[in-house]
N, C-alpha and C positions, 0 to 999 in steps of 0.2 A: 781772514789771516793780515792783512791790513791793518788792519785796525788794531789786533794785538801788536805787529811787527811794532807802530806807533811809538803805542801805551809799552812795549815794554823798550825802543828805541834800540833794535837789529833792525836786519833787514828781514825780506820771507824767506830768506834761504835756513837764515837759523835757527827760524819761527818752525818750519819743514823738517829742522837735524832733532831740532828737542820731539819735535812729534813721532817722527816714529823713533828715536831712542825709549817716549816716550813707551810706544803700541811693540815692539821688542822687547823692554820689560817684560812691560802686563800678558808678554802671551810665552816667555815664556816661564815667565810662573803663572802661568793660568794649564797650564800641561806639568806641572813641577806639578800644586797641584792636581789634576785628573790622576795622574802617576801615582802617583801617592795612597790614593781614594781608591783608586782599583789596587790594593799590593803588589804593585811597577813597579817601582820604586819603597824602597827601605823611605825616612828620612834624612836624613845623609845624603842623600842619590838624588833626592827631590830638593836642599840645597842647593844643592849644585850646577843641581840641571840650569833651576830662576839663578842665578848667580848672586848666593845672596848665606851669610850668614845659617847655622842651624836654629842658633835666635832666633833667625829673622821670618825663619822658614818654621817655626812653629810660635813667633804669633801671628804666621797669615794665615795658617791652621784654626789660629782660635778663633779673629772673628770670623774670618765667614764657617763658625761655629764645626767645625769638624775633628772627629777627634781621636784624639795618637794612636797608631798602633804598633805598637810599640816593641819589640822583643828580647827573645838575649841575640838573635841573629842583629837586631837590628845595635845594641849594644856592638856587641864582641868589633859590626866593623862604627862601626861610630871614634871607638878605643883602636881604630885601628886607622884610620883617616887623623890621629889625632897623632899617633904617631906610642900609641900602646902596648904595643901588639902583645 
C-alpha cells in the first residue's frame, strides 16, 4: 500500500478510500448481474442496482457473455424509467 501511495503521491488513507470505492462499485455490479441472470431484476433495474446506465449494463453483460433477457415487460419498465409511459 505504501508503494502505491508513493507512486500516486497521495496518503495511505486516500488509497484505502479508492480501494473501498472500487470494491463497492464492483460488488454492486456483481449483485446486479446475479439478479439479472437469475431473472430477479430487469435490465433497467440491474443498471439501477449497479449505479450505471442501461448501456453500461449492456456492455458489462456482454463482457461476461451473459445473453440478454429482454421481453415486453422489460420494455415497458424501460419506457417508464425514461418517462414515456
